[in-house]
RORO-884906 format. One record per residue (C-alpha): residue number from 1; z, y, x. Coordinates in steps of 0.05 Angstrom, whole numbers, always signed. Layout:
residues N
  num       w       v       u
  NUM       Z       Y       X
...
end
This chain:
residues 492
  num       w       v       u
    1     -66   +1039   -2009
    2    -137   +1032   -2037
    3    -179   +1094   -2026
    4    -222   +1131   -2077
    5    -288   +1114   -2043
    6    -271   +1040   -2041
    7    -251   +1041   -2114
    8    -318   +1073   -2133
    9    -358   +1023   -2092
   10    -320    +965   -2123
   11    -329    +988   -2195
   12    -402   +1008   -2186
   13    -431   +1036   -2251
   14    -363   +1034   -2286
   15    -338   +1092   -2243
   16    -392   +1140   -2219
   17    -381   +1203   -2177
   18    -400   +1271   -2205
   19    -375   +1319   -2151
   20    -379   +1308   -2094
   21    -435   +1257   -2092
   22    -397   +1215   -2041
   23    -323   +1207   -2059
   24    -275   +1222   -2001
   25    -231   +1166   -1972
   26    -168   +1192   -2006
   27    -111   +1143   -2017
   28    -100   +1128   -2091
   29     -27   +1116   -2108
   30     -40   +1095   -2180
   31     -84   +1102   -2241
   32     -55   +1145   -2297
   33     -84   +1160   -2367
   34     -65   +1225   -2402
   35     -95   +1273   -2453
   36     -45   +1328   -2440
   37     -71   +1395   -2418
   38     -17   +1394   -2364
   39      +0   +1323   -2343
   40     +29   +1343   -2276
   41    +103   +1333   -2297
   42     +85   +1259   -2303
   43     +49   +1253   -2237
   44     +80   +1242   -2168
   45     +17   +1257   -2127
   46     -42   +1215   -2105
   47     -60   +1187   -2174
   48    -129   +1180   -2204
   49    -122   +1213   -2272
   50    -165   +1186   -2329
   51    -178   +1227   -2392
   52    -227   +1231   -2450
   53    -222   +1307   -2447
   54    -191   +1312   -2516
   55    -153   +1375   -2498
   56    -212   +1407   -2460
   57    -252   +1455   -2504
   58    -304   +1473   -2452
   59    -277   +1542   -2437
   60    -286   +1562   -2364
   61    -216   +1591   -2356
   62    -183   +1530   -2386
   63    -224   +1482   -2342
   64    -207   +1522   -2279
   65    -133   +1522   -2295
   66    -134   +1448   -2311
   67    -170   +1429   -2246
   68    -127   +1476   -2205
   69     -63   +1445   -2232
   70     -85   +1374   -2215
   71    -110   +1393   -2146
   72     -47   +1432   -2131
   73      -4   +1372   -2151
   74     -42   +1326   -2103
   75     -82   +1284   -2152
   76    -133   +1242   -2114
   77    -186   +1251   -2168
   78    -203   +1261   -2242
   79    -243   +1211   -2283
   80    -270   +1231   -2351
   81    -288   +1177   -2401
   82    -351   +1191   -2440
   83    -361   +1171   -2513
   84    -301   +1187   -2557
   85    -299   +1263   -2544
   86    -354   +1283   -2495
   87    -423   +1251   -2489
   88    -434   +1282   -2421
   89    -391   +1316   -2369
   90    -376   +1389   -2388
   91    -410   +1435   -2338
   92    -349   +1481   -2337
   93    -305   +1422   -2316
   94    -353   +1400   -2261
   95    -355   +1471   -2233
   96    -280   +1479   -2238
   97    -267   +1413   -2202
   98    -316   +1431   -2147
   99    -283   +1499   -2138
  100    -213   +1467   -2135
  101    -235   +1411   -2087
  102    -217   +1358   -2138
  103    -264   +1298   -2139
  104    -293   +1287   -2208
  105    -317   +1219   -2232
  106    -344   +1192   -2297
  107    -326   +1129   -2335
  108    -388   +1115   -2378
  109    -383   +1086   -2448
  110    -365   +1033   -2467
  111    -325   +1019   -2403
  112    -251   +1019   -2421
  113    -201   +1054   -2376
  114    -165    +986   -2369
  115    -223    +961   -2326
  116    -211   +1018   -2276
  117    -136   +1005   -2276
  118    -143    +929   -2267
  119    -193    +938   -2210
  120    -146    +987   -2175
  121     -87    +939   -2180
  122    -130    +881   -2155
  123    -150    +922   -2095
  124     -77    +941   -2083
  125     -55    +868   -2086
  126    -111    +847   -2039
  127     -91    +903   -1990
  128     -19    +881   -1994
  129     -38    +809   -1981
  130     -81    +832   -1922
  131     -24    +873   -1894
  132     +25    +816   -1903
  133     -23    +768   -1868
  134     -32    +817   -1810
  135     +43    +828   -1806
  136     +58    +753   -1805
  137      +4    +745   -1752
  138     +38    +798   -1710
  139    +105    +764   -1718
  140     +74    +697   -1697
  141     +43    +731   -1636
  142    +112    +757   -1616
  143    +142    +687   -1623
  144     +86    +657   -1580
  145     +97    +711   -1528
  146    +172    +697   -1526
  147    +159    +622   -1517
  148    +112    +634   -1458
  149    +127    +628   -1383
  150    +140    +703   -1374
  151    +171    +724   -1440
  152    +196    +795   -1428
  153    +129    +827   -1406
  154     +92    +786   -1458
  155    +136    +809   -1516
  156    +133    +881   -1493
  157     +57    +879   -1489
  158     +51    +845   -1557
  159     +98    +894   -1590
  160     +61    +955   -1562
  161      -5    +928   -1588
  162     +24    +911   -1657
  163     +51    +981   -1669
  164     -10   +1014   -1636
  165     +36   +1052   -1590
  166     +80   +1034   -1530
  167    +141    +992   -1517
  168    +192    +985   -1461
  169    +249    +940   -1441
  170    +308    +978   -1412
  171    +368    +953   -1374
  172    +440    +965   -1398
  173    +443   +1029   -1357
  174    +377   +1055   -1385
  175    +334   +1035   -1324
  176    +262   +1019   -1342
  177    +250    +944   -1329
  178    +183    +935   -1365
  179    +135    +982   -1401
  180     +67    +975   -1434
  181     +18   +1009   -1428
  182     +36   +1024   -1355
  183     +17   +1096   -1364
  184     +75   +1107   -1413
  185    +129   +1097   -1360
  186    +145   +1171   -1363
  187    +159   +1166   -1438
  188    +204   +1106   -1426
  189    +243   +1145   -1373
  190    +254   +1202   -1423
  191    +289   +1153   -1469
  192    +342   +1136   -1416
  193    +386   +1195   -1436
  194    +387   +1170   -1508
  195    +405   +1101   -1482
  196    +466   +1131   -1448
  197    +490   +1160   -1514
  198    +480   +1092   -1549
  199    +522   +1058   -1496
  200    +580   +1103   -1516
  201    +568   +1088   -1590
  202    +573   +1013   -1578
  203    +528    +952   -1572
  204    +506    +952   -1645
  205    +481   +1024   -1651
  206    +407   +1043   -1655
  207    +371   +1109   -1658
  208    +305   +1139   -1683
  209    +283   +1206   -1655
  210    +218   +1246   -1645
  211    +183   +1248   -1577
  212    +123   +1294   -1580
  213     +78   +1271   -1636
  214    +111   +1202   -1639
  215    +171   +1169   -1670
  216    +213   +1129   -1620
  217    +260   +1074   -1642
  218    +314   +1051   -1592
  219    +349    +986   -1607
  220    +404    +952   -1566
  221    +401    +880   -1541
  222    +469    +849   -1546
  223    +502    +781   -1550
  224    +576    +764   -1559
  225    +592    +838   -1560
  226    +562    +849   -1491
  227    +504    +898   -1482
  228    +446    +869   -1442
  229    +396    +925   -1449
  230    +351    +963   -1498
  231    +282    +960   -1529
  232    +246   +1027   -1538
  233    +184   +1031   -1583
  234    +140   +1092   -1596
  235     +82   +1101   -1643
  236     +47   +1157   -1681
  237     +93   +1189   -1733
  238    +115   +1165   -1782
  239    +133   +1094   -1762
  240    +118   +1048   -1821
  241    +167    +996   -1848
  242    +125    +936   -1824
  243    +126    +965   -1754
  244    +202    +972   -1757
  245    +206    +898   -1777
  246    +164    +880   -1716
  247    +212    +919   -1672
  248    +271    +881   -1700
  249    +236    +814   -1689
  250    +220    +833   -1617
  251    +292    +854   -1606
  252    +318    +788   -1634
  253    +271    +748   -1590
  254    +289    +788   -1527
  255    +363    +783   -1544
  256    +355    +707   -1551
  257    +318    +704   -1485
  258    +375    +744   -1452
  259    +427    +697   -1482
  260    +388    +635   -1457
  261    +384    +666   -1389
  262    +458    +682   -1390
  263    +475    +610   -1409
  264    +431    +585   -1352
  265    +466    +631   -1303
  266    +534    +611   -1331
  267    +518    +537   -1322
  268    +494    +548   -1251
  269    +557    +588   -1235
  270    +601    +535   -1265
  271    +569    +482   -1220
  272    +577    +526   -1158
  273    +649    +542   -1177
  274    +665    +467   -1175
  275    +636    +463   -1105
  276    +675    +525   -1084
  277    +741    +498   -1111
  278    +731    +433   -1073
  279    +718    +471   -1008
  280    +778    +517   -1018
  281    +821    +456   -1031
  282    +798    +424    -966
  283    +753    +369    -996
  284    +693    +387    -953
  285    +657    +319    -958
  286    +665    +316   -1033
  287    +640    +387   -1040
  288    +578    +372    -999
  289    +564    +309   -1039
  290    +571    +347   -1105
  291    +526    +403   -1081
  292    +473    +353   -1061
  293    +479    +318   -1129
  294    +472    +385   -1166
  295    +414    +407   -1123
  296    +453    +466   -1094
  297    +443    +494   -1025
  298    +496    +471    -976
  299    +550    +519    -953
  300    +542    +545    -882
  301    +586    +511    -830
  302    +626    +575    -820
  303    +644    +623    -876
  304    +685    +683    -894
  305    +726    +684    -959
  306    +723    +746   -1003
  307    +779    +754   -1054
  308    +784    +805   -1111
  309    +845    +814   -1155
  310    +871    +865   -1205
  311    +806    +864   -1245
  312    +839    +889   -1309
  313    +790    +887   -1366
  314    +734    +858   -1323
  315    +698    +793   -1332
  316    +683    +747   -1275
  317    +609    +750   -1294
  318    +608    +825   -1281
  319    +638    +815   -1212
  320    +590    +759   -1195
  321    +531    +800   -1220
  322    +549    +852   -1167
  323    +563    +803   -1111
  324    +504    +755   -1118
  325    +448    +804   -1098
  326    +488    +823   -1037
  327    +501    +751   -1017
  328    +430    +726   -1012
  329    +410    +742    -940
  330    +414    +670    -919
  331    +379    +648    -984
  332    +439    +607   -1006
  333    +469    +611   -1075
  334    +536    +645   -1079
  335    +594    +596   -1082
  336    +651    +629   -1121
  337    +710    +607   -1162
  338    +738    +652   -1217
  339    +812    +647   -1235
  340    +854    +690   -1282
  341    +850    +761   -1254
  342    +820    +735   -1188
  343    +752    +717   -1158
  344    +744    +680   -1092
  345    +675    +677   -1061
  346    +652    +639    -999
  347    +602    +679    -958
  348    +559    +666    -897
  349    +579    +712    -840
  350    +514    +751    -846
  351    +525    +763    -921
  352    +598    +784    -916
  353    +589    +859    -899
  354    +540    +871    -957
  355    +584    +833   -1006
  356    +645    +873    -983
  357    +607    +938    -995
  358    +589    +914   -1065
  359    +661    +896   -1078
  360    +683    +964   -1052
  361    +636    +999   -1100
  362    +664    +958   -1158
  363    +734    +978   -1138
  364    +713   +1051   -1132
  365    +668   +1060   -1192
  366    +691   +1011   -1245
  367    +759    +980   -1232
  368    +800   +1029   -1192
  369    +860    +983   -1191
  370    +823    +925   -1159
  371    +847    +897   -1092
  372    +796    +869   -1043
  373    +806    +824    -983
  374    +754    +795    -935
  375    +780    +739    -891
  376    +761    +726    -819
  377    +707    +676    -802
  378    +729    +604    -806
  379    +701    +533    -805
  380    +695    +499    -873
  381    +751    +447    -858
  382    +799    +505    -843
  383    +791    +541    -910
  384    +847    +505    -946
  385    +895    +524    -891
  386    +872    +596    -892
  387    +875    +605    -967
  388    +952    +610    -977
  389    +956    +666    -926
  390    +897    +701    -959
  391    +931    +697   -1027
  392    +995    +727   -1001
  393    +958    +783    -964
  394    +915    +799   -1026
  395    +976    +800   -1071
  396   +1011    +848   -1023
  397    +954    +898   -1021
  398    +964    +963   -1061
  399    +919    +977   -1120
  400    +850   +1000   -1099
  401    +858    +975   -1027
  402    +801    +942    -989
  403    +818    +903    -926
  404    +773    +867    -876
  405    +814    +817    -835
  406    +754    +806    -790
  407    +759    +878    -769
  408    +835    +872    -762
  409    +829    +810    -718
  410    +856    +741    -734
  411    +928    +761    -736
  412    +926    +773    -812
  413    +911    +699    -822
  414    +959    +668    -773
  415   +1019    +713    -782
  416   +1084    +675    -793
  417   +1102    +667    -867
  418   +1163    +705    -890
  419   +1228    +665    -883
  420   +1259    +699    -943
  421   +1241    +644    -993
  422   +1277    +592    -949
  423   +1339    +636    -940
  424   +1346    +648   -1015
  425   +1335    +576   -1036
  426   +1403    +551   -1063
  427   +1394    +477   -1078
  428   +1395    +456   -1006
  429   +1392    +489    -937
  430   +1318    +485    -920
  431   +1321    +527    -856
  432   +1350    +470    -812
  433   +1300    +422    -844
  434   +1241    +465    -825
  435   +1269    +478    -755
  436   +1279    +403    -742
  437   +1210    +387    -768
  438   +1178    +439    -723
  439   +1222    +421    -664
  440   +1198    +349    -666
  441   +1126    +371    -680
  442   +1121    +336    -748
  443   +1149    +269    -727
  444   +1184    +247    -791
  445   +1229    +193    -762
  446   +1256    +235    -705
  447   +1266    +297    -749
  448   +1302    +255    -802
  449   +1347    +224    -750
  450   +1363    +292    -722
  451   +1385    +316    -791
  452   +1418    +251    -810
  453   +1378    +242    -874
  454   +1327    +191    -899
  455   +1255    +206    -881
  456   +1236    +209    -956
  457   +1289    +262    -966
  458   +1259    +300    -907
  459   +1189    +294    -938
  460   +1214    +322   -1004
  461   +1249    +381    -970
  462   +1187    +398    -927
  463   +1143    +395    -989
  464   +1191    +444   -1022
  465   +1189    +490    -961
  466   +1113    +489    -958
  467   +1110    +508   -1031
  468   +1160    +565   -1022
  469   +1127    +591    -959
  470   +1056    +584    -986
  471   +1036    +560    -916
  472   +1015    +496    -883
  473   +1067    +477    -831
  474   +1018    +427    -801
  475    +972    +484    -781
  476    +986    +495    -707
  477    +981    +571    -712
  478   +1027    +574    -773
  479   +1076    +524    -741
  480   +1080    +561    -675
  481   +1091    +629    -707
  482   +1142    +602    -757
  483   +1180    +569    -699
  484   +1180    +635    -661
  485   +1205    +672    -723
  486   +1262    +622    -730
  487   +1280    +631    -657
  488   +1277    +707    -661
  489   +1326    +704    -721
  490   +1373    +655    -686
  491   +1357    +600    -737
  492   +1329    +548    -688
end
C-alpha cells in the first residue's frame, strides 16, 4: 500500500501537511470523500478522508468529536479542501486533530479532490506492479535454483531469502535434511512433531501454525500418492499471500526433483534386476556381459542370497530402500529382483550380516508377517541350483521368522527334497524313473533301457519330476541325498 508520506511527496503543493509537519509513513488503504459529520460507518480503516468541511462550524467540541471519531476508526489522515467553505484551515480543527493524533493535510484551491484520488491509485498500481515484478523474480530464482547442480539446498536457501525467514526440507519421518539459515535448525526440529501428525492425515494435508513470533507453513512433498518429505517455512507473522505462493512453487519444484530422482533410482534398479535374474537363472556370462554394457559393478565371485516374502502391503521400493544402505560395504550396487510378494537380493559375504539386520528390522517394525531367509555362501554358477531349495525353505518359514542358513550350516541348502510330490503324482509312476536315473548317474540310455522306455520318454518324466520336486537332480548334493531318501524308504 502507498503510505501517507509518499503520497504527500508525490502530490507536492496539491496536498500539504498541516499537523504534523512531516506526515507519518502510514499505509493508505484508499481515498474517500465525505461531508458527513460522522462518515465512519462508510470507512473500513486506513483511508485518507477528504472533505470541504461543510458540516464543520468551527466549534471546538464538534471538531474534537469529529477528529476523535476518525482517529478511533483508524483513518490514516484527514485532508481539508480550501475554497468552497473554508479559506483557511480552522484552528479548532487543527488543534483537535493534533490532540487525537490524526494527521491533517490541506488541499489548496483550485486542486480538485480527483487529483489526490488519481495520484493515490497510480501509486497503488505502481506498487502492485513492483510487487508483481519482485514476486516473479523470486519465482524465477526458485526455478533457477531447482535447475542447478545441487537443487535441494539451493531451493531451500532461495525460499528462505524470498520470504525473509527460514526454510527447511524434512524427510518423510520428519528428520531435518536441509535448513537455511543454519542457525534455525532448532526451529526446524520443533516442526517434526507437526510432521508426524500430517503423516497420519495423509500425503495431501498441509498445516499453518504459530512458532514464537512467526507463522510456520508445513507442506508435504508427494508423488503418486507416496509421501517423500515436507517443506517447512517460517517468517514474521502474518505470512503474506505472495509468500505462500512462493512456498507452493518451492514445494512443486522439490516434489518434481524427488520424482525425477525416484525415476532415476527405479531405472537403475530395473537394470540391476535384469542382471540379478540372469544370475539367479544360472546365466552368469550373460549377466556379466549385461552388467558391463550397463556400466554396473560386477557381482562378487561368491555371494549370499537374501529372500523376503509375505510383504503384504509393501512395495519393493520400500524394501530396497532399507537394504541398499546396508549392502554397500564393498561399494557395489545391490543386485535384487522383485517378484510378486517376494524380493531376492544378491549380497557380498561382507554385506550379508548388515542386510539381514535391516531385513529383520523391516519384519519387526513394519511388516510383522514378513519371512526372511539368508542363504549360505555360494559361487555365482551355483546360484540357480541353490534357488529352488531356498524358495521351498522360505515358503515353509512361519510368519515373522528370520533364518540364516549360513549360521545353520549348509544342510538347509542340500537337504533332500520331499518325495511326497512324486508319490502323489497319478499320471505315471515317477519314483522308479527317478531311482533309475540316479542309479545310473544321469546316463539316459542306460536308465531308459533299465526301465524299458524310450530315452525321450525318460527325459519327459525326469523333467516332470524336477518340476514337482523343485530341485536339480543333476546337483551332486541333491542327487546323493535324494538317492539316500529313496533307499531309506525302500523305494530304490
